N, C-alpha and C positions, 0 to 999 in steps of 0.2 A: 170503473170507467175504462173504456177501451183506449189503448194507446194509439194515437194518431201520427206521432212523429218519433223517429228513432235515430239516435246518433251513436248507439252502442253497436257499431258496425258502419257500413256505408250509410249515408244520410238517407233515410227511408220515409215514405209517407204512405198512410193507409189509403188504398184506392179499391173500391168495390169489395171491401172485406179482406183484401190481400195486401201484404207489405210490398211496396214497389220501390226499387232504388234507382230506376231510370225515368223518373217522373219529370225531370228537367235536365238542362245542360249542366256541365261541371261547375261553372262559376256560380249560378244561382244556388245550387246545392251547397257550395262552400260557404256562401254568405249566410244561408239559413242555418248551417251547422254552427257557425259562430254565434248567431243570435239565440239558438236553442240552448247553448250553455248558460245563458243568463236571461231567461224569459222575464218579460215585463220590466226589464232594466234597459235604460237607454245607454247604448255603447257609443262613445265618441267615434267619429268617422275614422280617425287615424288608428284607433284600436281595432276596428273591424278590418281595416286594410292590413294591419299586422297579423291578424288572425288568418286572413285568406291568401295574401300574396306571399309566395316563398321568396327567399333571398335572391335566387337567380332570376326571378321574374321582375320586370319593371313595374313598379307600383304606379297606379293611375295618378296623373297630375291633377285631374279634377275628380277627387274622390267622391264628391257629392253627386256629380252627374253619373259617374260609373255605378255607384251603389243605387242610385235612383233607378237606373235601367234594370238592374238585377231585382230590385224590389218590385218593379212592375211585372216582371216574369213570375215572381213568387205570388203576387196577388192573383195573377191569372190562373196559376196552378191551384191556389186555395179556392177561388171562385168556381173553377171547373169541377172540383171534387167536393164542394160543400164542406170545406174544412173550416172549423171555427177559429180562425186566426187572422190577425191583421198585422201588416208590416208597414212601417212608415219611415221615411228618411227626411231629415231636416239638417239645418246647420249644426244643431246641438247633438246630432248623432242618429243612430238607427235604433228602432224600437220594435220588438215583436210582442204583440199583445195576445196572450193565449192562456188558457187554463193549464197551469203547470202539470197537473195530473195526466195530461194528454201526451207528455214527453216521457220516453222510456227511462232515462236516467233518474227522473224524479219518481216515476212509478217504481223503479228498482228500490230506491231508498224507502218509499212508503211500504212496499211489500216486506222488506227486511225489518222495518219497525214493527209490523204486524207479527212477523215470525218471532221477534224478541219478546213481544208481549205474551205469546203463547208459551214460550219457554219459561217465562217468569211464573206462569200459572201451572207449570209442570206438565203441560200438554205437548210433549216432545214430538209426537207423531204429526200433529197439526203444524207445529213450528217447522218441521222438516219439509212438509208439503209446500208451505208458503215460501221458504227459502229457495227451494228448487224452482218454484215459479219465478222468483226474482232472477235466478241465474239464467233461465231460458230467455229473458229479455235481451241478453247480450248475444248478438248474432255473430260478431267478429270483433276485430280490434276496434275500440272506440274511435270516433272521429276519423273513420276510414278515408274520408275525402280530403282531409287536411294533413299537410306535412310541414307545418311552420313551428317556430319555437313556442308560441303560445299554445298551439294544439298539443305539442309534445309535453309541455308542462301540465296541461289539463289531464292528459292521459296518465301521466305518472302519478298525479295527485289522486285521480279516480281509482287507479289500480291499488294504490297504497291505502286509501281511506275507505274504499267501498268494495272493490272486487276481491281482494285478498281476505279481508275480514268476513265477507259473505261466504266464501268457500270454506274458510276455517269453521264458520258457524255450521255449515252443512256437515262437515266431517264430525264435529262435536255432537251434532244431533243424531248422526248415524250411530255413534257410540252410545249415546243416551238411550237409543231405541234398540240396542243390542245387535246392530248390524255392523259388526266389526269388519267383516269381509268387504262390505260395500265401502267402508271408510278406507280400507287399505287400497282398494281399486281407485277410489277418487284421489287419494294422495299420490298414487303412481302417475295419474294424468297430470296433476298439478305440478309434480316434481319436474316434468319436462318443460312446462311453460315458465315455472318460477323456481329455478334451481337455487339451493342455499337460502330458502326462505325459512327463517327460524321458527315462525309460528307453525308452519307445516311440519317441520322436523320434530318439534315437540309432540305434535299430534301423532306423528308416525310411530313414535315409541309407544304411546298409549294404544294405538290401533293394532300394532303387531302383537302387543301383549294380550289385548282383548281377543284377538283372532287365534289365540293359542300358538303363537309363534315367538316364544320368549327368546329362543336362541337368535332368531333374526333380529329381534328388537335389541338384544345385547350387542350383536355385531354392528348394527347400524349406529347405536350410541357410541361405541368405542371409536369407530371411524370418523364420525361427525365431530365428536368431542376433540379428538386429536387434531382435526383440521382447524377447528376454531383456536385451539391453543397455539398451533404453529403460526397462525395468522395474527396472533396477538389480541384476538377478540375474547378476552377473558370473561367479560360479562355474559356474552352469548354462551360460552362454554359452561359457565356456572348455572345459567338458567336451564340448559339442557341436562346437566347433572342432577338438578333438583327434581326434574320430571322423572329421570331414570331412577333416582332413589325412591321416589314415591310409588312408582309402578312396579319396578323389578326387584329392587334391593329389599324392600320391606313388604312382604306379601300381605301382612295384615292390613295394609293401607291401600291394597289394590281396589280400584273403583268397582263397585258391585255390578255384576252383569249376570245375565242368564246364559249359562253354558248349555248349548243344545246337547241332548243326550246322544250317545253313540248307539249304534245298533246293538252292541253288546248289553246295553242297559235296559233294553226292552225285555220284559218278562217272557218266559218260555211259552206262556199261553197266548201271547199276542202275536198276530200275524202282521208282517211288514210287506207293503206293496211298493215295488219300484217299477213303474210302468210309464216311462217317458221315451220320446223319440231321441235319436242321437243328438248330442250337444253340437253346437255350431260356434266356432271361435270368432269368425269375422263378421260380427254384427256391428255395422258402422252407424254412427250418428244416433244411437238409441240409449245412450247413457242416462239421459234425463228420464226417459220412459221407464227404464229399469229401476231407477231411484224412486219414481212415483209408485211403481208396483210394490217396492219395499215399504214405502210409507203407508200405502193403503192396506197392507196385509199384516202389519205388525203393530203392537201397542207400544206404549212409552217405555216398557221394560224390554222390548225386543222380542216378546213372545208372539207367536202367530195369533192373528185375530180370527174370530168367527165372523167372517164377512164375505160378501159377494162383490166382485169387481167385474165390470164389463169392459172388454177390449174390442174395439171396433175399427173398421177402416175398409177402404176399397180393395178390389181384387189385386193381388200381386204386391201389396205394400209391405208384406212381411209380418203379419200379425202372429201367425203360428210360430214362426222362427223366433220372434221377440219373446213370446211367452215361454217357449221351450228353453231358450237361453236363460231366462230369468229363473225358471223352475229348477234347472240344474244347479244354479247358484244358491237357491233358497231351500232345496230339499232337506238339507241338514237340520233345518229348524223343525221339521215334522218327523216325530219319532216313529210314526207308523207308516210313513211313506208318502209318495206323490204319484198320482195317476193322471194321464191325459187320455180322454175318450173322444173319439170322432163320432159326432152325431149325424154326420153325412148330410148336413143341411144344404151344402152347395154341391151335392153329388147327384148323378142320375139314378143312383141306387135309392132304395126306400129309406126314408129318414128314420133315424132311431127315435123311438118314443120314450116316455118316462119309465114305462115298465121294463123296456130292454136295458136301460141304464141301471135300474135297480138290480136286475138279474145279473148284469155284468159285474157290478161292484160286489154283490154277494158271492159270486163265483171267485172273484179275486181274493176275497176274504176267506176262501175255503169253506163257505157255508153251503150245505147241500140244498140247492134251490128247489129241487123237485119234492122236497118234504113239505113245502108250504105251497098250496095251490092258489089261495086267495091273493090277488095282487096287493090289496091293502095290507094284508098281514105281512107280505114280503117287505113292503116299504117300511112297516113298523119295525120289523126285525132289523133291517138295515140301519134305521135310525138309532135303535138301541145299541147296535154294534159300534156305530160311529161315535156315539156319545162318550165312549171310554177311550177314544183314540184322538191323536193329533195328526190330521191328514190334510193334504192339499189335493183338491179335485179340480181338474181343468176340463171343461166341456167345450170342445173345439167344434168349429163348423156348425154353429147353431143357426137355424133358419128363422125361427120366430119365437116370440115370447112364450107361447103356449107349449113349446117343445120343452122348456126348462122350468117354467113356473111351478109345476107340481113337484119338482125335485128340490126346490130350495128349502122347503120345510124339512125334508128328509136329510138334506146335507147341511143343515144349519150348524152342527158341531164343527164343520170343516171350514177351511178357507177355500172359496169357490171362485174360479176364474171362468167367465163366460166369453168365448171368443166368437165373433160373428162379423160377417161383412155387411150385416144389416144393423140399423141403428137401434132396433128393439125398443121402440118408444113406449109401448104398453108396459113392458117390464120396468123401464125407467120411471114411468109415471106412478106405478104402484109402490115400488120398493125404493126408489131413488138411490140406487147403488152408485158408487163412483164410476165414472166413465172415462176411459183413456182412449183417445182417438189417435190412430197411427196414420200419419201423413206421409207423402212422398219425401224422400231424402233431399236435404239441401245439396246444392251443386258441389260444395267442397267434400261432402261425405260420399257423394256419387263418384267423384273423381278419385277419392282415396280407395274406394272399393274396387274400381276398375284397375287402378295402378297396382294395388297389392295382389290382385288375382292374376293379372296379365304379366306383371314383372317389368323388366328393363325395357321391353318394346314400348310399353305405355309411357314410361319415364322419358324415353327418347323422342316421343312424338306427342308433346303436350297439346298441340293444336288439334290433332286427331282425336285425342281423348276428350277434349272440350266439346268437339262436335258430337261424339258418341253420348256424352252426358246430356247435351241438348236434345238429342233424339229420344233418350230414355226418360227424360223429365222426372228423374228422381224415383222411378218405379224400381224397387229392388229386384223383382223378378226379371224385368227387362235388362237391368244391369248385369244380373247373373248370366242370363242367356247370351248377352253380347260378349261377356268375358269368356264364356265357354267356346263361343264361335271363334273368338280371337285366338284362344289357346289351340284350338284344333286346326287353325289355319296359320301355322307358324311363320309362313313367308309373307303374310299379308300385313301391310302397314295399317295403322289405325285410321288414317284419313281415307285410305282406299276402302276399308271396311265400312266407314261412315257413309261414303258415297253410295255403296251398294245398299245400305240399310235405309236410304232415303225412299226406297221403294216400299210403300206401305204394306203390301202383302208379304214381302220378304221379312220385314220387321215383325209383323204380327205372327207369322208362322215359324219364326226362329225357334229352334228346339224341338219342332215336330218332325221327328226322323223315323216315323213308323212304329215307334215303341208305344206301349200302352201302360198307364194312362198318359195322355198327351201332356207335355210340359210347356207348351207355347203360350204366348200372351193371348192368342185367340182362344185357346181352350180354357184359359183361366177366366177370361172375360165371358166366355160362352156359358160358364156355370151360373153366373149371375143373371145373364140375359135369359137363359132357358127357364129360370125360376119365376119369370114375370108372367103376368096375364097377357093375353093377346093385345089389349089396348095399350098397355105399357110397353110391350115389345115394339109396337108400331111407333109410339112416340119417341122411343129411343132411336129407332132407325131414322125417323124424321130429323132428329138432331144431327145425325150424320150428314144429312143433305144441307144443313145450314152452313153457309160458307165461312162463318167465324165461330170462335169458341164460346162466345156469349150470345144469349138470345133472350127474348121475352116470351111470356105466355101467349101473347097475342099472335105472334108470327107462327108459333107452333100450332095454335088453334086454327089459324087460317089454312095452314098446310094440311092439317088433319081433317078438318071439316066438321069436328064436333064442337059443342059449346065450350067457351073458355073455362067455365067452372069445372067441367069434366076433364079437360086437358090439364088444368092446374092440379087436380088430384093425381093424375098420372105422373106429372112432374114431381110432385111431393113423394110419391112412391119411389121414383128413381133416385131422389135425394136420400131417402131412407136406405136404399140399396147401395149407396156410395157410388152410383154410376154417374151422377152429376152433382154439382155443388150449388149451394144457395148463398151467394155473397150478401153483402149488407143491403143492397137494394131489394125491396120486397118483391119486385116483379121481374127480376133478372136471374138467370141461371147460367152456370158455366160448366163446361165439360173439359176434363183433362185431355191433353192432346192425344195420348195413346188410345183412350176410350173414344175420342172423336174419330180416329182412324178406323177403329173397329166398328163403330156405328155407321160410318160411311160404307164399309164393306157389306153391311147388312142392308143398307138403303137400296143398293142396286138390285136387290132381289124383290123389292116391292113391285107388285103388279101394276101399280099406278105411279111409278117413280117419276115419269115425265110430267104427269099431271100435277103431282105434288111439288115438283121443282118449279113449275109454272105458277102454281098458287103462291108459293113462297116469294117468288120474284114479283108477282103482281101485288102482293100485300105491301111490299116496300115501295113499289111504284105509287100505289094509291095513297099511302101514308105521306110520302114526300109531296105528292100532288096536293093533298089537303093542306099540308103545312105551307106550301108555296102560296096557295090561294089566300090563306088566312094572313100570312105575313106580308104579302105583296098584293093587297086588294086592288091597287090601281093598275096592275099589270095582268095581261091575259096570258095564262100559262099555255104551253104547247098542247095540242090535241093529244088525248090519250090514244095509244094504239088499241086495236080491237082486243078486248079481254075475253078469255075463254069462260070465266066463271065470275060469279058475284062473290067477292071475298069480303067477309066482315072485317071491319077494323075499328078500333076505338077512335073517338074524336078528340080534338084538342079544345081546351077551355079558352085559350086566347093565343095571340101571336107570340107571346113570350114562351109559352109552353111548346108551341109548334117549333120555334127556333131551337129551343133546348133539346127537343127530341132529335132533330136533324143532326145537331152537333154531337149529341151523345152517341148516335148510331152511325156516325160518318164512316167508321172503319167497316162496319157491316155493309153499309151502302156501297162502298167501293168494291167490297168482296162480292156483293150480289151482282154488280155490273159485270165483273169478271166472269162470274158463273153464267150469267145470261148470255154473254158473248160466246163462252165455251160451248154452250148447248144450243146455240143458234136462235136464242130468243132476242133477235137483234133489235126490234123496236123498243123493247124494255131496256136493252143495254145502251141505246143512245138517247133515250128520253130521261132516264134518271139523272145522268150528269147534267143535262140541260136545266134541270130543276135544282139540283143540289149545289151547283157551282156558285149561285148567288149567295148562299149561306156561308160557304167556305171562304169566299172572298171577303165577306164581312169580318172574318176573323184572321184574314191574312194567311189562310192555309193553302198556299199555292201548290205545294207538292201533291197533296191529295186531289186538288182540282185538276192538275195536269194529268195525274194517273187516270182519273175517271174519264176525262175528255179524250185522252189518247185512245182508250178502249172504245169510246163512243164513235170516234172517227172511223176506227177499224170496222165496227159493227155496221155503221151506216153504209160504208163502202161495200161490205159483204152483202148487205141487203139490196144494194143497187138503187137506193133512194137518194137522188141527187140533192134535193133541197135540204134534208137533215144532214147529209154528208157535208155540204158546203157550210151549213149553219154551225155544225160542230167544229169544223176547221176554224171558222171565224171566232167561235168562243174560246177555242184553245189558243188562238193567237192573242186574244184579249188577256188571258191569264199569263202567257209568256211575256206580254208587254208590261203588265203590272209587276211581274217578278223581275223585270229589267233585262230580259233576254230578247232584244229587238230583232236579232238575226232570225231566231226561230219564229218569232211573231210574223215577220215579213214573209218567210217561206210559207207559212200556213195561209196567210192572206192572199198571196199570189195564186196558190192552188185553188182557194175558195173563189177568187175572182174568175179564174178560168172556167170553173163549173157554172158559176152564175151567168157569165156571158154566153157560154155554149148552150145553155138551156133557157135563155131569155128570162132570167129571174131578176127583174128590175130592182126590187127591194133588196135583193142580195147584193147587187152591184153597188147600190148606194151605201149600204152598211159597210161593205169592204172598203170602199173608197174613203169613208170617214176614218176607218182604222188605219189604212195605209197612210193617210195624211198625218195621223198621230205618230206613226213611226218616223216620218220626216221631221216632225216637230221635236221628237225625242232626240234626234240626231243633230238638232240645231239648225235645220234647214227650214226656217220659219216661212220664207217666201214660197218655197215649193209646197209646203203644207197649206198655206193660205190659198194658193191656186187650186189645189185639189179640193179644198173645202168649198170654194166658190163654184167649182164644177158640180159638187154634190148638192149644194143648197137648193137650186131650182128643182132638181129631181125629187128632193124630199117634199117640196111644196106640190109638185105634180102628183105624187102618191097620195096626198091628202092625209098624211100621218103627222098630227101636231107634235107628238112627243119626239119623233125622229127629227122633225124640223127644228125643234128646240135644241136638240143635241148638236145639230149642224151649226146653228147660230152660236151656241156656246163655244164650240170648238174653233170656229172661224175667229171668234173674239180672242180665244187663247193665242192663236197664231198672230193676229194683228197686234196684240199687246206686246209681243216679242219684237215687233218691228217699229222703229222710230217713226213718229209722225202719224200713226194710225190709232192713237189712243181714244179719240172721240168716237170713231166708228166702232171700236171694241166696246166702249161703254154702252153705246146704243144697242149693239147686238146682245150684250149680257142682259140688258133690261127687257128686250124682246123675249129672250129665253126664259126670263123669270116669269113673265106673264103667261107663257105657254105652260111652263112646268107647274105654276101655281094652280092652273085650271085642271091639270092632270092629277094633282094630289100626290105626286111622288116626292116624299120628304127627302130622300137621299139625293136625288137629282137637284131638287130645289136648294138643298144645302150647298152642293157643289158650285152652283152658279152664284149664290150669295158670297161664298168664300172667294171665288175667282174675282168677282166684282170688287170685293173689299180689298183684295191684294193689289189690284190695279189702282184703286183710289189711294192706298197707302203710298204707292210709288209716285203718284201725282201730287202728294202732299195734302190731299183733301181728307184729313183725319176724322173730322166729324161724320162725313158721309161714310167713310170706311167703318167707323164704329157702329153706325146704324146697320150696315150689312152684316157685320160680325154678330151683332146681337140677334138679328133675324135668323142667322144660321144656328146660333147657340140654342135658340128656342126650339129647334127641330131635332136636337140630339136624341131626345127620348123616343121620337118616332122612327129614327133611322138606325141607331146602334151600329153604324158602319165604321169600323176602326180606322181605315185609311182616311176617310173623310174627316173624322174627328181629329185625327193627327194633323191633317192639313189646316184645319181651323185653328188649332193651337199654334201652328207655325205662323199663320197670318196674324193672330192675336199678339204673338211675341214681337213681331215686327211693328205692329201698331202701337203697343204699349211702350216699346223702346223709342219710337218716334215721338211719342207724347211725353217722354221723360220719366215714365213710371217703370224704372228698371226692375224693381222688386217683382211686379206683376209680369214683366217681360221674361225674366228668368224663370218664373214659375211656369208660364206657358211653354217656354222653350224646353224645359225639362220634361214637361208632360208630352210634348211632341216627340222628343227623343225616345221616351219610354214606350209610347204607342207604336212608333216606327219599329222599335226593336221587337216589341211583342208581335207585331204582324209580319215581321221579316220583310218589310217593304224597303228594299235597298235605296231606291231613289228618295223615298220619304225620309229615310235615315240621313241621307246626305243633305237634304234640304233643311231638316231640323238642326243638324249639327252646324250647318253654315250660319243659321240665324243665331244659335247659341254662341258660336265663335265670335260673331260681330259684337254681341252684347258683352261678352267677356273681354274682348279687346278694348272696347270703349270704356271699360271699367279699369283699364290699366294693367291687364294681365295678358300681354302679348304672347308669352310662351304657351299658356294654356290655350289661347286662341289658335296659335300655330298648329298645335296638335289636333285640335278639332277640325280645322280647315284641311289639314293633311289627310285626316281620316275621311272627310267628306269628298275630297278630290279623288281619293283612291276608290271610293264607292262609285263615283260618277264614271271613272275610267273603266271600272269593272263592268259597268252597264253600257259601255261604248258611248257615253254622253260627253263627247270630247269638248264641246263648246262650254258646257258647265264646268268641266274640270279645268279648262284653260282660264275661265274667269276667276276661279278660286286661286289658280297658280299665279295670276297677276296680282291678286291681293296679297299672297304670301311674299311675292317679290317686293311689294311696296309696304310691307307690314311696318317697318321701322318709321316710315313717313306717314303712318296713319292713313291708309288708303280709304277709298269710298266704301259705302255699304256694299255687301255682297249682292250681286245681281240676283234677281228672283229666279230660283230654279223651280219653275211651276210645272205642275203636272195636271193635265185635264182628265176628264173621265173617259171611259171607253164605252163602245156600243156593241152589243151582240148582234149578229146578223139574224134577222127574222127569216123564217122559212114559211112559204105559203102552206106547205104540207102540215107543219107543226103550229102555224099561226103564232110564232113568237113575235109579239108586237115590237115595233122599233124601240120603244122605251124599255125593253126587257133587260138591257144591260147598261142603260144610261144612268 
């Protein structure tokens, strides 16, 4: 079962097949960390607080409310990534419901249990493989997000009871399989992290003895034994002596092991081959892979296996370096030598075939090849010679399975490593050899590699090194080239070098200084690219045009023009070549950042690059257009700009699938908008945001909505299209308003009004007037807002737009309800708006009016009528799924239930409102929900908790320049001891997007 959550390091969650540690903010990650230590157990609220809040931090006064907010964020993350976990918060505590095997520390124990069972069966090689797999689950210091006493205690217990025993197990299994050198290396690493650990010290005596280092073992024993005696730790000293006596003092009791033969022990008639590239000392972050190679190539007695192992990975990840490093360490096991042969599979030269490899090996064995003419006879002769030898054969740079398949029978007496940047699926399917995939280095190993190679300049400029690591993305070749450039530019600071290397061409060509063969990233990537067929070359270049690193088959097929089935086959070939990755989602692909840069450099050479870019942009436009029409059937979308081609695209099954697609692709959509703007595809650049913004606002994703609409405004202005320009300005103002930035909203609206009046766009003027009035209402100027709404209402009727008219009626009612003595007129206007919106079938707009009417009825004390309106709104939730609207409904329900005396239900709705407001990052909604919660808490006799909630709400209102709302809460705080009145309603109405005659955005488009 795949691990979905990790706390052995920073708290991580599996997303799209990759481990992500930045999936949420710090506090939700900390809460989840605490819950993951005890899955399916309800932790009391105070215990969770102890886990999460450090001593210097002020613990939350209302733990239930605070943890409920964090649980809401966790549920959102789980739902958004289809994670099978549920989190709940109640008075009894917090509960995380999850399959324990999905958590890394549970998986660690299960894997170690499996390893111990293999050891009991005497299968030490398999035990070692399982134990190494367990160790790889630990990414860094456990509970990396927590620094509390409880976390420290858990770390200490886990280290003592799980981590140290597991590492001791690995060392013992290295010894059991005859890999004493590997045991010594492992202990050297452990000694730095766990000095004076007795279990490791006892193992070190054994390992040194097994590695033919008895003098070192004796010296180590004497020094360590003396240290324990001087410290008065006699028991530890005696345990150490017992091991020493068993291993060194009494030779007859030395643990049996297989001692590799020296070269001198080889008979005179046998030929020894030593044909390896130079050794490399600084191989960072590959200890686990080296240990896996040891495990796959030796039996339980430590003798070399007759086996084939495939080592694969993308260009530049260090496959050959890894294998060469391992081979130098392992060659002493092979009496007759070790040889690495280049099959030239990733070279422009002719690829070596099986016959050439047979002839080369025969020549290395000093056999006169020309005496045997028949290739089959030569292969048989080589097989006979190898049958009497213990050899390691490494076949490097293999291109395809058929290049090595004929050799495996001949080389069957040997240990064979097959190194390839291709996945060799045919070979794996036939022979099922163990496969070791070499991935890019983790950031900490990348940083260590740069620091060690560059020296003190890197240590003195940690920020610059961090930026270089980010640019290289763990690719060892890139890191090596960057280090060499830094060394050759002794006066250049790391951050200066990083700023230069942000230029894609400079980074790709780094190391290409006229020498041959080229050593740059571009030349390394080109070897894989040039080995592709034309169709796959084109698809790879098309990926370079895609503005984000993840894409689907459908968008590449649309850009390519071939059927999706053919394009999918090309994508699978690119996966096999390690040029792209295939994460968990079956129809999604990902490209490494460096390969993306290289693909982009190829894309500009396409003869139809402009056409392809347009196809890609039009695909996303059409997809989001289809999604909009399906999800908002009652609204007319903007007219599509003229399309150059008919782009095929998959359809959506229902509105839910359409919404999920838009939200899943929102990063790509914003990137496409930026690309369309950059390459002057302006109608696409301003139409996509007009469609996507609706979906983003449903989730409270204001930053992405602002980013897309800002580009849309710029594109519409560059195109010189006044109507979409004014419309995008109005839509951007709506988002700013919802996000609480009224100053920016008013600036956009004033400019939109200028454009609408200058060009006689009446519907534009009406729409902007409605939103300007909303700004007045936000600022507490209800009378000015009502006057502006009264000015706009006749114009909406003149336009004959029922939906826009309903919005004007609703908003005028909002303003009137803020003014004393106008409640009945407000009620009548709300009911008119309900009739109009009911006919239009806009569930979200209808919900807003039901909620606003219910809130006014609560204030008037007409609780039964208010309940009826809230029930009508609740019945529409399934059709709307608009988070801010559902948040507001819960706020009104909290007020209603509190007024009815049902405070249990009131608290539940208030907490739900706070959670939804926090989830959608709706600051005004957060303040409104906190105000209601504060009133309920205060009425329950907890004024201090209420004070904190009101203070937080007032601060949120002040941050959004809602001075009247903040002043009302400050009055309550001043009268808190005297039990002041209910918090005045901090109501928020809906907003309207400005329709454009050119785009035909109907008035209800943002209502």
